[in-house]
N, C-alpha and C positions, 0 to 999 in steps of 0.2 A: 732671685726667686720670683719676683714680679714678672721678669721677662719670660721665665719658664712657664708660668701660668698663662701668660698671654699667648705664648706659642702653642700650648696645649689646647686652649680654647679655639684658637685659629684653626688648628688641625681638625678639631671636632666639627667646626663650622664648615670647613671644606668637605669633610666626609659627608655631612648632612646634605650639602649641595649636590654632591655626586650621587647620593642615593635618590634624592628627589629627582634629579635629572634622569637617572636610570628608569625610575617609575614613570615619569612623564614620557620618556622615549618608548617604553614597552607598551604603555596603554594608548599611546597616540599613533605610533607607526606600525604596530603589530596588531592585526585584526584577528581575534580568535576564531572567527568564522572560517578563516582560511585553513584552520586545522581540522574542520569537520570531516572532509573526505578522507584525510589521512587517518583520523581516529576510527572512522567506520571500517576502513580497510584493515587496520591493525587488529581490531576486535574480530573481524571475519577470519583473518589468518590464524589467530591464536585459539579461537574457540568455535568458530563456525556460526556464531550468532550473527543475525542480520540486525545491525544497530540502526535505530531511527531516532534522530534528534529533532524533535518538533520545536523545542524552545531554542532561544539564542544562547550562544556561548559568549560570556561577558567577563571583562576584567574587573577585579576589585582591588583597591589599593589602600583601603582603610577599614579596619585597623591593621590589615596585613595585605601583602600582595598575593593575588590568587586569581583563579579562573573558575567560573561556575557555569552550570548547564541546567536547563529546565526541561522537564517532560521528555525523558529518554525511555525508549523501549527496545527490547531485544527479542527477536523471534527466532525460533528454531527453523532450520532449512525446510523441514517437512511440514511446517505449519501452514494452514490455510489462511487466506487474507482476512476472513471474517472471524477467526478465532482470537480470543484474548492473548496478548503477548506472553511469552514464557517468563520474561523479566522486565521490570520497569521501575522507574523512580520518578518522583515529582521534582526533586531538586538535588543536585550534586555540586560539591565545591571542593577545590583543592587550593590550599594556600601555601606559599613558599616563604622560607626564611631569607632575610636580606643578606646577612653576613656570608652564608655559603655562596650566594650569587656572586659576590665580589671575589671569591676564590675560584670561581669557575665551576661551582657545583650547584645542582638543584637539590636543595634540602626541603622535603615536604614537611611543613610545619603542622598542617592540619588537613584532615580528610573528613568530610561530612556528607552523609547520604540521608535524605529524608523521603518518607513516603514510598519506601521500596515495596514492590509487590512481586512475589515469586509463586509460580503455579506449577506444581508437580503432579503428574498424572501417571498412573500405572494402568495399562490397558488390560483387556480380558485375558490375554496370553501371559500376563505377569511381567511385561517389559515396561520399564519406566522411560518417560520422555527425557530424562536427564542423562541417561546412560551414554548416548552418543556424544553429548557435550563433555562428559567427564573423560571419555576416551580421547577426545580431541585435545583437551587441556593437558592430559598426561603425555601425549605425544610431543607437545610444544613446551613441556615443563622446563627444559634446560634453557631455552631462549628466554622464557619469562623470568627465570631466576637471575640470569645475567643482566637483564634490564633493571632488576630491582636490587642488585648488589651495590655495595658502597662504591664511591667514585674510584677509589684506589684499586678496586678489584674488578672493574668492569669497563666496557667500551663507552665512549662518549655518545651522547644522543645524536642520532643520524642527522647530518647537515649542520651540526653545531659542535663547538668545542666544550659544551657543558655536559657534565656527567650527573647521574641521578644517585643520591645517597638515601637509602631506606632508613630513616631515623625520624619518624613522624612523632611530633610532640603530642598530637591529639587525634584520635580516630573516633568518630561517632556515627552510629546508625540510629535514626530515630523514627518511631512510628511506622515500623515495617509490618508487612503482612505476608504470610506464606500459607498456601493451602496445598493439601495432599488428597487427591481423589483416587480411590482404589476401585476401579471398575470390576475387578475380579471378585473382590469381597463385598462390594456394594456399600462402602463406607467412606467417610470423609473426615479429615482432621484439619483444623483451622487454627493457625498461630497468629495472634494479633498483638498489637502494641509491642512489637519487637524492638528492643533498645540494646545497642551494644556500645561499649566505650572502652578505650584503652589510652594510656598516656605513655609517652616515650617509647613508642613501638619501635623495636629494634631486634634484628635477628641474632644479635650477639649476646644479649643479656635479657633477663626476665623483666617483664613490665606488668603493671597492674591492669587487670581485665575485669570487666563487669558486664553482665547481660541480664535481661529480664524479658518475659513475654507472658501472654495469656493464651492458654491452650484449651481448645474445645474439640470434642469428638462427637460425631453423629453416626448412628448405625445405618442410616439410609442416605441415598444421594439426593432425594427430593425433599430434604428437610426445609429448604427455603420456601418451596411452594406450599408445603403443609404446615409451615410455621412450627416446626418441632423444636422442643428444648434439647439441649445437648445431653448425651448420656454421661459425659464427663466434662467438668470444667475445672481448670487448674491454673493457679498463678505460680510461675516458676522464676527463680532468680539464681544466677550462677556467678561466683566471683572467685578470684585468686590471682596468682602471678603467672603470667603466660611466658613460656620460653619457646621461640620459634627457631627451629633448625631447618630452614627451608631447603638447603642442599641435601640434607639427609632425610627430609620429609618426616621429621620427628617433632612432635608438638607436646610440650609438657606444661601442665597446669599445676602449680604448687600451692599448697594451702587451700585445697578445694573446699568450697562451701556451696552446696546446692540445697536450696530451700523450696519446698512446694506446699501449697495449700489447695487441696482438691475437694470437690464435692460431686458425688454421684447423683444421677437423676433420682428424684424422689427423696433424697436425704436432706435432713434439716441442717446437719452440722458439716463443717469442713474438716477434712482429715489433713493433719500436719505431718509432713515427711521431710526430714532434713538429712542430707548426706554430707559428710566431711571426710577428708582424707589427706595424707601427707602429700601424695603426688598422683595425678591422673595423667598417664602417658599414652599418646596416640602415635604409633610408629607405622606410617603407611608403607615404608619400604619393606618392613617385615610383616605388615598386616596384623599388628598386635595392638591390643588395648589393655592397659594395666592400671589397677588402682591399688596403691600401697597404704596399709594401715587405715583402711576405710571404717567408717562408723555411721550406721544408719539409725536414726532416731525417729520414732513415730509416736504421735498422740492420737489414739483411736477414739472417735466419738460415734456413738450409735445409740438409738433408743433402746436396743436390746441390751446394751452394756450399762445402762443407767445414766445418771446425770454427770458423773465424773469421767474425765478423760483417763484412758488406760495408757500409761506410758510403756513403750517397748523400745529396746535398744539392740542393734545387731552389729557386732564387729565382724569384719571380713577383709579378705584380700582377693582381688580379682585379676585373672590373667586370661584374656580372650584372644583366640585366633580368628581374625575376621575373614580370612580366605577360606577356612574350613567351617566357619560358623559354629565354633565350639568355644567353651569357656570353662575355667576352673574357679570355684569358690572355695578358698582355703581358710582355715582358722575361724570357722563360723562359731559365733557365740551369741545366742539370743537370750536376753535377760529381760525380766519384767517383774511385776509385783507378785506377792504370794509365792516367793521362792521359785519362780519360773527360770530354769536354766536349761537351754537346749544347745548342744554343741555338735560339731561334725564338719563334713566337707562334702561338696557336690561337684560332679562333672556334668556340664551341659553340652548337648549336641543338637545339630540341625536347628539352630536358632532361627534361621531364615525361612524355614518351611514348617516342620513339625517338631517343635522343641521337645526334648526328652532330657532326663537327668538320671544320674546314678551316684551313689556315694555311701556315706555312713552318718547316722545320727544317733545321739544319745541324750535322753531326757533324765535329768537328775530327779531324785524323789521329790514329789510335791503332792499337795492335796488338790483334787479336781473340784471339790465342793465350792470354793469361792468363785472359780471360773464358770462353773455351771450356774451359780447363783446370778452372776452378772448377765448371763444370757437367758435367764429365766428358764433354764432347762433342768434344774436340779430336781430329780424325782423324789417323792416321798419314799423313804426306805425304812425297813424295820430296824436296821442297824444304824444308829446315829453317827457312827464313824465310817460308814461305807464310803468308798472312793476317796479316802483321806490319805492314802499312801500308794502312789502310782509312780512307776519308773519304767523306762524301757531303753533298750539299745538294739540296733538292727542295721544291716545294710539296707539301702533304700534305692529304689529306681521307679521310673514311671514317666508320665507325660502330662499334658494339660488336662487329660481326661481321667487318669487313674493314678493311684499310688500303690506301690507294692513294697512290703516289708518282708524280704525273703528269708532272713535269718533272725527272726524276732525273739528277743528275750524280754518278757513282760512280767513285772512284779505288781500284783494287785492285792493290796491289803493283806500281805503275808503269803499270798499264793503266787506261785511262779509258773509261767507258761512259756513254752518254746515252740517254734515252728514258723509258719508263714501266714501272712495276712495281706490281702489286696482289696481295694475298694475304689469305686468310681466317685469322683467328686460330685456328680449329680445325684448320688444315692441310689443308682439303679443297678449296681453290680457289687457283690460281696462274695469273696472267696476266702476260705481260711482252712488251715490244717494245723491244729494246735495240740500240744500235749501238756498236761498240767499235773501238779501234785495233789492239789485239793481246791475245792470251790464250795463255798457256802452261799448258795443262791438266796437263801432266806434273808440274808442281810440286805440284799438289793431289791427284794419284793416290797410292795407297799405294806405298811403295818396293818395288823389285824384290827378291824373296827369292833372293839369289844362292846361298845354300846349298841351297835347294830345287831351283833350276835345275840346280846341279851334280849333285846326287844323281839327278835325273831323267834326266840325260844319260849315265849310266853304268849298267852292269848289263843285265839282261835286259829286253827291251822290254815295256812295260806294267806292270812291277812297281811303279814309283813311283806311277802313277795308282791302282793297285789298293789301295795301302796308305795313300793320302791320307785323312785323317780330316776329315770334315765340311768340305768346301771352302766358302769364304765365299759368301754370296748376292750376286749381281750387282746386284739392284735390291730396294728395300723394297716387297715386294708388298702388304702390308696398307695402307700409305699410298697407294700408286698406285691400288689398287682403289677408293678413296674419293675420289680427286682428280679435280677438274674442271680441265683444263689447256688453255690457249690461249697459245702463246708464239711469238715470232719473234726471231731473233738474227742480226745481221750483224756480222762481224768482218773487219777488213782482213788480219790475220795470225793464224793459229791453229797451235799445235803440240800434237800428240797422238801418243803412242806413238813419239816420236822422229821423226814425219813432219811435214812443213811443208805447210800449206794457206794459200791467200790468197783474198781476195774471197769469204769464206765466207758463205753464206746458209742459215739453218735455220728451219724452221717445224714446230711441234708442236701437236697438239690431242688431246683425249680426255675421256671421261666414262664413268661406269658401268663401270669396269674395262676399257675398250677405248681404247687410245691409238694415235695414228697419227704416223709420221714423214711429214708431208705433202711435205716438200721438204728435201733437203740437196744443196747444190751448192757447188763450189769450183774454183778453179784449182789444179791438183795436178801439180807437177813439169812445168810447161810444157804440161800437158794439161788435161783437164776430168774432174771427178768429180761424179757425181750419184747420188742414191739416194732411195728412198721405201720405207716399210714399215709394220709395225704390231706392237703388243704386246697380246695378248688375255689378260687376267688372270682372266677368267671360266672358263677351262679349267684342268684339273689333269692334268699339269703345265702351266704357262703356255706360250703359243704365241708364237713370234717369227717375223716375216716380213720379208724384206729383198730388195729388187730393186736391186742395184748396177749402175752403168754407168761404165766408164772409156773415155775417148776420147783417143788419141794421147798417152799419158803416157810421159815419158822414163824408160826402164828403168834406166839406169846409176845416176843419183843415187838412184832409189827403192831399188834393191837395196843400195846402200851405206848408206842410212839404215836399212834393215832388218837389216843385218849387225851382229852382236855385236862384231866387231873392225874394224880399219881396212883390211882387205884390199880391193883394188879389185874392182869389179863384174865378173862373168864375161861379162855380156851388155850390149849397147846396142841401142837401137831405140825404137820408139813402140808402146806397148801399148794395144790396144783390147779391152775386155772387157765382157760383160753377161750377165745371167741372173736367175734367181729362186731364192731360198734360203728354207728353212723349218726350224725346229728347236724343241725343247721343253726345259724345265727352267730352273733359276735359278742354275746354277753353270757356270763355264767348262768344266770337264771334261765335264759332262753335255751341254752345248750342242754340243760337238764330237762326242760319241758319237751324238747324235740328229739331226745335220745331214742334210738331204735337199734335193735341187734339181738345177739344171742351170746350167752356164756355158758360154759359147762365146767364144773370143778369138783374137786374131791379133797378130803383131808385124810392124810395117812398118819399113823402113829399118834392119834389124837386122844384128848381127854378133856372133860369138863372139870374145871378146877373148883375146889372147895365145896363140892356138893357130890353126893353119891346117889345117882338116880336108881341104881339097882337096890341100894339099901332102902330107899323110900318105897319102892314098889314091892319089894319082898316083905317089908314090914306091913304094908297094906294087905298083902295076900295072907300073911300069917294071922293078922287080926281078923280077917274075914273067916278064916278056917278055925279060929278059936285056939290058936297056939302062939308061941313067941319064937322069934328068931334069935339064935345065940351066936351067929357067925360074927367074926371080926371083920369090919368093913374098912376099906381105905378111905382117905379123905376125898379122893377125886373119883370121877367116873371115866374109866378108860373105854374107848370104843374102837371097834375093829375097822369100821368104815363109816365115812360120812360123805355123801355126794348129792349133787343136785344139778339140774339144768335150768337155766334162766332164759326167759323170753322178755324182751324189753320193747314196749310199744308206747311211743309218745311220752316217755319219761316215767312209765309205770313198769316195774319189774315184777314178773310173776313166775312162779315155779309150781308145777303140779307133781313133782316126783322127788321131794326131799326125803332122804333116807339116811338114818343113823342106826348102825348096828352095834349094840352093846352085848357082851356075852350073856346069852340067855334072853335078851330083850331086843326087839326091833321097834324103832321109832320112826314113823313116816308121816308125812303131812304135805300141806300146801301153804303157800305164802304170797304176800303181795306187799310191795313197797313203792310208795309215790315219792319220786326223787324231789319233786318241787315242794311239797308240803312236809316231806320227811316223815310221813305217817306210814306205819306198817301194820300188818295183820297176819299172824302165823297161827295155823291150826294144825296140831300134831296129835298123834295117838300112839301110846306105848302098848305093846303086846308081849306077853311071855312066850318064849319059844322053847319047846321041849328039845333037849339035846345034851350032849356030853358036857358042854360048858354052860349049863343052865345056871342062872344067878341064884336060884333057890327052888326047892321042890314046890309045885303048886298043883292044885286040882286041875285035871284036864279040862274041866268045864270053865275054869277061870281063865284059861288061855284064850277062850273065845271072846272075852270081854276086853275091848280096848279102853285104856285109861287115858282120856283126852286132856291135852294141855293147850291153852290158848295164850299167845303172846301178842300184844298190840300196844300201840302208843306212838310216841315220837322219838326219833333217834336222839334228840337233844334233851329228852325227859329223864326222869329218875329210873335207873335200871331196876331198882327193887320193885317197881310197880309194873314192869313189863309183862311178866308171865304169871299165870294163875291156873288152878285146876278148873277145867271147863265143866261146870256143873250141868248145864243144859245138855251138852253132848253126852256126858256120862249117863245122865238120867234117861235120855232117849235110847241109848244103846242097851242099858241094863233092862229097861222096860221091854225091849224087843226080845232079849234073851229070856226074860221071865215069861213073856207071852208064849214063847216056844215051849218052855218047860211046863207051864201051867196054863193051858189054853182055856181052861174053864174059868180062870180068874179074869176079871175085867182089868183092863189097863189102867183105868182111872183109879181104882182101888189101890192098885200096886203103887202108882205114883204118889197117892196120898200117904201111904204107909212109909214110903221112902223119903219123903220131903225133908223131915227133920234130921234123920241120920245123914243125909247127903249134905246138909248144911254144915254139920260138924266135920264130915269127911273133907269138905272143901277147905276148912280152916287148917287142918294139920295133915291132910293126906294119909290118914289112917291111924295115927297115934291117938289112942283114947277114944276111937269111934264108938258110937253108942251100941248097947247090947241089942237094940231092936234091929239095926241093920245087920249085925253079925249073925244073929239068930235066923233072920230071914234068909240071908244068903246061904248059910250053912244048911238050912232045911231044903233049899231049892237045888243046891249043887251036890248034895250027898246022894 
């Protein structure tokens, strides 16, 4: 045993002496400077690069045998002498394993490259300075692969019986820099602190791989001179197990982990984005890139999203055709907080020039309210649960500028819409063609300000509007001024401002700040409603135009819907109305003040409910003539016709030809309504008309006397106080008649005698009027 141990130690000693002798021989008698010309020639043959070795080539033998080079540069053939080199590095070193040298092989144990600099430039015509180099390398690919093959599979090194085996224990690239200048787009990308490392690098099996870099982008090429901050700054790391199939030109990264932490210009927080996958496969022979079982996780940070990070996760599989610049994203599943689940697939095309996409997406039901709350975009809505149930499914297509949902099915709070929708990502284009079953717009409008309404209904007229501070804008003028709009909407049932519409059809269009309501039509309370108009945002203030038309709309349910309480409607009938309106400004108070135009309308098949005007007037006539009326009267006042034409000037509505025809009675008058203060004043007079349909028999002279009524007040006031018998007007008319009958009597005496009876007449319009008035009228009219 002792002799065996001594023999073993002697053998080890001899082996050590041989290795030391070999190292001494190589480092003493072989000058690496002699390899410079050959190295430069090989690089030129294989790639076309003109290699310049400014620093020395030196041997190193501790802790391992190797050769190193300092300050190497590589220039493209077409480069000028004063241009920066295409490729360069500060220090490069290759170390060899001792044991393979004894077997006649060169086994590269380590490869180190420090201070690498790579400059990529794309010219104005879109051609990259690297394209010729890549083409040259591809032409010499087979020769390069044979030189890097294991010793048993390739030829010996020229002029030597040594072969090269590609089995590198350690590969390291440290502190590299790569820049990309795009002269066509006028932008630059800069990758710094590039670090790559791999251990046991071998084309036959997978080996661990790790890389990291810091990436910055600049939107202009003169950012250095102007000392501009980057538009994007990102720290990127990539790791996994790399498998190199050099002969097949197929590279596989297993267990992919890509981590990025990015920050946009002006943003306070960094955005975390992590990609993992089972395999990332790059097949250059087939020009394909694949990602299997990928998962993208993001943590979004933005002031608009609040203080908390919003976590999102996207599962996917990627299959890209690099030659055609196309890709497929399959099995997409986006998940996030508040029940966010978006699934589908996408086909990408023209990725190298003008990227576009098509596919299918589906959004599971969720509430938009928490998402809009994060973005501080949740509007105040009258319905507290509005936007709480949203889902959609649709084919999708588009590009980097617009999105199109061509076969959309949208569920919104129990309403269902189908059709198409497309929009520009910059908010300047909106097209839609939708059909829906029902839509309650009142749920999405701001809630009514009950306190404000109450205050505006009390006190002096016009005080509340005058004290209102900055009324809200009705439409976003800046957005609409840049919007190109083409829309069509059909809804079976629509509710707006408490009013019900059915069979609604809407068409909108617009561009360059001028928008048109091309059509609005609906069945409206058993009648028809239609309108067209326009909005001109090129004027200051903005100009609105509307041409409404109502045809045989039932008044009773319409008035009940407009009423703030549950009181029954005072009228029934069929309303027909049409005209032209125009106004300016962008707030509701100003729109009312600036309203101008004309309207003309009539009421058919009408009646005044719960009051019989004919009964009141005939009772008055009977009382004056000293008799009683015994006719049975209905509870309502039916009228044959009611019509008027309206002129609107700066928010004041006036009519000079109000006419209501009751059987045997004509009621005509004038009126005025101030839309701003909501004050109105209506003066009307009733006359008996002799005819077959007379309400009651009256003295012919009584037909000459109009019975005046005056209605005034505020629309928000008490209806019971609106209308009253116009004593002054009746007194003046009666005095005129009496002057004609008894010219010898002085008007003043007549007025004195009538004063007290008229007061009583005003109280009950005839019932129980005083004997003095009755006797006086009877004596004058008989």
